[in-house]
C-alpha positions in Angstrom: -164.8 -45.3 79.4 -165.5 -48.3 76.4 -168.9 -47.5 75.4 -171.6 -50.1 75.3 -175.0 -50.6 73.6 -176.7 -49.1 76.5 -174.1 -45.9 76.4 -175.5 -42.7 75.1 -176.1 -42.7 71.2 -174.7 -40.2 68.9 -177.5 -37.5 68.2 -175.3 -34.2 67.1 -172.0 -32.6 67.3 -170.5 -32.9 70.9 -169.3 -29.7 72.6 -165.8 -30.1 73.9 -165.0 -27.4 76.4 -161.8 -29.0 78.6 -159.5 -31.6 77.8 -161.1 -34.6 76.6 -160.6 -38.4 75.3 -163.7 -39.1 73.5 -164.3 -42.9 72.7 -167.0 -44.4 70.2 -168.2 -47.7 68.8 -170.7 -48.7 66.2 -173.5 -51.0 67.2 -176.2 -52.5 64.8 -178.8 -55.2 65.6 -177.6 -58.9 64.4 -173.9 -57.6 63.9 -170.5 -57.8 65.7 -169.9 -54.3 67.5 -167.9 -52.0 65.2 -164.1 -51.1 66.1 -163.6 -48.9 69.5 -161.9 -45.7 68.4 -160.3 -42.8 70.3 -159.7 -39.1 69.7 -157.9 -36.7 72.2 -158.6 -33.0 72.7 -156.2 -31.1 74.6 -157.3 -27.7 75.7 -154.6 -25.0 75.7 -154.2 -22.2 78.5 -153.4 -18.6 76.8 -149.8 -18.9 77.6 -149.2 -21.8 75.4 -151.6 -21.1 72.8 -148.7 -19.7 70.8 -145.8 -21.8 71.5 -144.0 -23.0 68.6 -140.7 -25.1 68.2 -138.2 -25.7 65.3 -138.3 -29.5 66.6 -141.1 -31.9 67.1 -143.1 -31.4 70.0 -144.6 -34.3 72.4 -147.5 -33.6 74.6 -148.7 -36.1 77.2 -152.0 -35.7 78.9 -153.2 -37.9 81.8 -156.1 -36.1 82.2 -155.4 -35.3 86.1 -154.6 -38.8 87.2 -151.3 -37.5 89.1 -147.7 -38.1 89.2 -146.0 -40.6 86.9 -145.4 -43.9 88.6 -142.0 -45.8 88.5 -143.6 -49.4 88.8 -146.3 -49.7 86.4 -147.4 -47.9 83.4 -149.8 -45.0 83.5 -152.1 -44.3 80.9 -151.8 -40.9 78.7 -152.9 -39.5 75.5 -149.8 -38.7 73.4 -149.8 -36.0 70.6 -146.5 -35.4 68.5 -146.5 -32.1 66.2 -143.9 -32.1 63.9 -142.5 -28.8 62.2 -144.2 -27.4 59.2 -142.7 -24.5 57.5 -139.8 -24.7 59.8 -141.9 -24.7 62.8 -144.0 -27.0 65.1 -147.0 -25.4 66.6 -149.4 -27.0 69.2 -152.4 -25.3 67.2 -152.0 -27.7 64.3 -153.6 -31.3 63.9 -151.0 -33.6 65.6 -149.4 -35.9 63.4 -149.7 -38.7 65.7 -152.3 -39.0 68.4 -152.7 -42.5 70.0 -153.4 -44.1 73.6 -149.9 -44.7 75.0 -148.5 -45.6 78.7 -145.8 -44.1 80.7 -143.5 -44.5 83.8 -140.3 -43.2 85.2 -137.3 -45.0 83.9 -133.8 -45.3 85.2 -131.7 -46.0 88.5 -129.3 -43.2 89.7 -131.6 -40.6 87.7 -135.1 -42.1 88.7 -135.7 -39.1 91.2 -134.6 -36.3 88.9 -137.4 -33.3 88.5 -136.9 -34.0 84.9 -137.7 -37.4 84.4 -136.5 -40.1 82.1 -139.7 -41.8 80.9 -140.7 -45.3 79.2 -143.1 -45.0 76.7 -145.3 -47.7 75.2 -147.8 -46.8 72.3 -151.2 -48.6 73.0 -154.2 -50.1 71.3 -157.9 -49.3 72.3 -157.3 -52.2 74.9 -153.9 -50.6 76.4 -151.9 -53.7 74.7 -148.9 -52.8 72.8 -149.7 -51.0 69.3 -146.8 -50.5 66.8 -146.7 -46.9 65.5 -144.1 -45.1 63.5 -143.2 -41.7 65.2 -141.1 -39.1 63.6 -140.3 -41.4 60.8 -138.7 -44.0 63.1 -139.5 -48.0 61.7 -142.5 -49.4 63.2 -142.7 -50.6 66.9 -144.3 -49.9 70.5 -141.6 -49.2 72.8 -139.7 -46.0 73.0 -137.8 -44.0 75.8 -138.3 -40.4 76.2 -134.6 -39.8 77.4 -133.9 -36.6 79.6 -130.6 -35.2 80.0 -130.1 -33.2 83.1 -127.5 -33.7 85.6 -124.3 -35.0 83.7 -125.1 -34.0 80.0 -125.9 -30.4 80.2 -125.3 -30.1 76.4 -128.4 -32.6 76.1 -126.7 -34.5 72.9 -123.9 -36.9 74.2 -126.3 -40.3 73.7 -127.7 -39.0 70.2 -124.4 -37.8 69.3 -122.3 -41.5 70.0 -125.4 -43.4 68.8 -125.3 -41.6 65.4 -121.4 -42.3 65.3 -122.4 -46.2 66.1 -124.8 -46.2 63.3 -122.3 -44.3 60.5 -119.6 -47.2 61.4 -122.0 -50.1 60.9 -123.0 -50.8 64.2 -126.7 -50.5 65.3 -127.6 -47.9 68.0 -130.9 -46.9 68.8 -132.5 -44.1 66.3 -132.9 -40.5 67.9 -134.6 -37.2 67.6 -134.7 -34.1 69.9 -138.1 -33.2 70.9 -139.8 -30.8 73.5 -142.0 -32.4 75.9 -145.3 -31.2 77.4 -146.3 -33.2 80.6 -149.8 -32.5 82.4 -150.4 -34.5 85.2 -152.3 -32.1 87.3 -155.7 -31.6 85.3 -157.0 -28.5 83.8 -155.8 -27.1 80.3 -152.1 -27.6 79.2 -150.1 -24.7 80.5 -146.5 -23.5 80.2 -145.9 -24.6 83.4 -146.3 -28.1 82.2 -143.1 -27.8 79.9 -140.5 -30.1 80.8 -137.8 -29.3 78.0 -135.6 -31.0 75.7 -135.7 -34.5 75.4 -134.4 -37.4 73.2 -137.2 -39.3 71.5 -135.2 -43.0 71.1 -135.8 -46.5 70.5 -135.9 -49.2 73.0 -133.3 -51.6 72.9 -135.2 -54.3 71.8 -135.2 -57.6 69.6 -136.6 -57.0 66.1 -136.0 -56.7 62.5 -135.5 -52.7 62.8 -133.6 -53.2 66.0 -131.3 -56.0 67.3 -132.1 -58.3 64.7 -131.9 -61.7 66.5 -134.4 -64.9 66.0 -137.3 -65.3 67.9 -137.0 -67.5 70.9 -140.1 -69.6 72.2 -139.4 -71.5 75.3 -140.0 -74.6 73.2 -136.8 -74.2 71.5 -134.4 -76.2 73.8 -132.0 -78.5 71.4 -129.7 -77.5 68.5 -129.5 -75.8 66.3 -132.8 -73.9 67.8 -131.5 -73.4 71.3 -128.2 -71.6 69.9 -130.1 -68.0 69.4 -131.5 -65.8 69.4 -130.5 -64.0 72.8 -129.6 -60.6 74.4 -128.2 -60.1 77.6 -126.5 -57.2 79.8 -123.8 -56.4 82.3 -125.7 -54.0 84.3 -128.1 -53.3 87.1 -130.9 -56.1 87.2 -134.4 -54.8 86.1 -136.8 -54.7 88.9 -137.7 -58.4 90.5 -135.0 -60.3 88.1 -132.4 -62.3 89.6 -130.2 -62.5 86.9 -127.4 -65.2 86.1 -123.9 -65.9 86.4 -121.8 -66.3 83.4 -118.1 -66.0 82.5 -117.3 -64.6 86.1 -119.9 -62.2 85.6 -123.6 -61.3 86.8 -125.7 -60.8 83.8 -129.5 -59.9 83.1 -131.8 -61.0 80.7 -133.0 -58.7 77.8 -134.4 -61.1 75.4 -136.1 -63.4 76.1 -137.2 -61.7 79.4 -136.1 -63.7 82.6 -139.9 -64.5 83.4 -140.0 -66.6 80.4 -136.8 -67.9 79.4 -136.7 -71.6 79.4 -134.1 -73.4 82.3 -132.6 -75.4 79.1 -132.0 -72.0 77.2 -130.4 -70.5 80.2 -128.2 -73.6 80.8 -127.0 -73.4 76.9 -126.6 -69.5 77.2 -124.5 -70.0 80.4 -122.6 -72.7 79.4 -121.7 -71.1 76.1 -120.5 -67.7 77.7 -118.6 -70.1 80.4 -116.6 -72.1 77.5 -115.8 -68.8 75.6 -114.2 -67.4 79.0 -112.6 -70.7 79.8 -110.9 -70.9 76.3 -110.2 -67.2 76.6 -108.1 -67.9 79.6 -106.4 -71.1 78.2 -103.1 -71.8 76.6 -104.8 -72.0 73.2 -106.7 -68.9 73.3 -105.1 -67.5 70.0 -105.5 -70.5 67.9 -107.8 -68.9 64.9 -109.9 -72.1 64.7 -110.5 -73.3 68.2 -109.5 -70.2 70.2 -111.9 -67.8 71.8 -112.3 -66.7 68.2 -114.6 -69.5 67.7 -117.2 -68.0 70.2 -117.2 -64.4 69.4 -117.4 -61.8 66.5 -114.1 -59.9 67.2 -114.9 -56.9 64.8 -118.0 -56.1 66.7 -116.2 -56.5 70.2 -113.3 -53.9 68.8 -116.1 -51.5 67.6 -118.1 -51.6 70.9 -114.5 -50.9 72.7 -113.5 -48.1 70.5 -117.0 -46.4 70.9 -116.5 -46.3 74.6 -112.8 -45.5 74.4 -113.1 -42.5 72.1 -116.0 -40.7 74.3 -114.3 -42.2 77.4 -117.5 -43.2 78.8 -116.4 -43.9 82.5 -119.3 -46.6 83.3 -118.3 -48.7 80.0 -118.4 -52.4 80.0 -119.3 -52.8 83.6 -123.0 -51.1 83.1 -125.2 -50.9 80.1 -122.8 -53.7 78.5 -125.3 -55.1 76.1 -124.6 -58.2 73.8 -126.4 -60.4 71.7 -126.0 -63.6 70.0 -127.8 -64.9 66.5 -129.1 -68.6 66.1 -125.4 -70.5 64.8 -123.7 -67.4 65.2 -120.9 -65.9 67.5 -121.8 -63.5 70.6 -121.5 -59.9 69.5 -121.2 -56.8 71.6 -123.7 -54.1 71.5 -125.9 -52.1 71.1 -124.2 -49.2 72.8 -126.0 -47.4 75.5 -126.1 -44.7 77.9 -123.1 -42.2 77.3 -124.3 -39.4 79.9 -120.9 -39.5 81.7 -118.6 -39.2 78.7 -116.8 -36.4 77.0 -116.2 -33.9 79.8 -119.6 -34.4 81.4 -120.1 -32.8 84.9 -119.0 -36.2 86.3 -115.3 -35.1 86.2 -113.5 -38.5 85.6 -114.0 -38.1 81.9 -112.6 -34.7 81.3 -109.0 -35.6 79.7 -109.1 -36.2 75.9 -105.6 -36.7 75.6 -106.1 -39.9 78.0 -106.8 -43.3 77.3 -108.9 -43.7 80.4 -110.7 -41.9 82.8 -109.8 -41.1 86.3 -110.6 -42.5 89.7 -112.9 -45.5 89.4 -113.7 -45.2 86.0 -113.6 -48.3 83.9 -109.9 -49.3 83.0 -111.0 -50.0 79.4 -107.9 -52.3 78.5 -107.7 -54.1 81.7 -111.4 -54.9 82.7 -112.4 -58.5 82.8 -112.2 -60.5 79.3 -110.9 -57.4 77.7 -107.5 -57.4 79.3 -107.1 -60.9 78.3 -108.0 -60.1 74.7 -105.6 -57.5 74.5 -102.9 -60.0 75.0 -103.6 -61.3 71.8 -101.4 -59.3 69.5 -104.0 -60.0 66.4 -106.7 -59.0 68.5 -104.6 -55.6 69.1 -103.6 -55.2 65.7 -107.4 -55.6 64.6 -108.4 -52.7 67.2 -105.4 -50.4 65.7 -106.4 -50.9 62.2 -110.2 -50.3 62.9 -109.0 -47.1 64.9 -107.0 -45.5 61.9 -109.6 -46.8 59.3 -112.2 -44.6 61.1 -110.2 -41.7 61.8 -110.0 -41.0 58.0 -113.8 -39.9 57.5 
């Protein structure tokens, strides 16, 4: 609980005999209360006291609050232990200890025993607090991704995200970690081990993530209304209705659906509709007034190549993110969700000599918007040149 002026005053060392979150605050007559501070202490059962790892360890403790919900964030204390002298140990002081919130994330994977988790780092009032875990740029929103049923190698997303960053297209940064999650109370034990996860950034607007401008709801006339926006072709977030544009159902990433202004929705819809109308028109190849007026073709080529290379069976139709900066053209990305790719257990992605997966896997070169783009010989040549360039190294 939050200490008040009537709480027990500190008078000497406090004995800690079980997992505890200790909160303190200074009060003095005639002065404003001091800042509220917390420190977490997690008791270790005998079978986990000597656990070490050559990758960071993430410990999540909810002090007996029970299972992790899927519709709201649950309070946890999070501690991260990074390797020192090649090994991370739970006996060391954590490199980061913070209040945080977690919830189950994902759609088709939401019920799996090894859950994907959305993670927010919090301040003392449970509001977002920017932190720099594992050397990442400062932010408050993170993902603990749990490869489980499709990606038995545990590395498909980190691998393709790294390739994207190497070719100059931002994808979320990742670090492999081992996770302990204690929801049953008592001391942390080996039974609370959940395995290897990818600790990664969440796709979000920001200078170190998707670098588009802020979009207050008051920005409703040009040029301010022209960006920044982030949208996706994907399953909609709970409670969202999405919007139609260019023959696709899309969802808002930024601004969020509940705060985006109607005039901004109308402007963005009109922009995407104009792009697709011109793309399907007679003069679509015009180097000035054709489709290239609306999209950054190099970003579209890179996005497409990364999905084709990995044979991502859900590409373009799911997790298809795009963004538009102010007075800039529409760009594709960041890439996301490659569990079903590169000979996963899905089965539609097991032929490295083919240019698309089997069954109902996405037909990369004949999917809406893309099929028309590939009828432009200049776009095709841009794609081929980039493919050959990236193959060199």
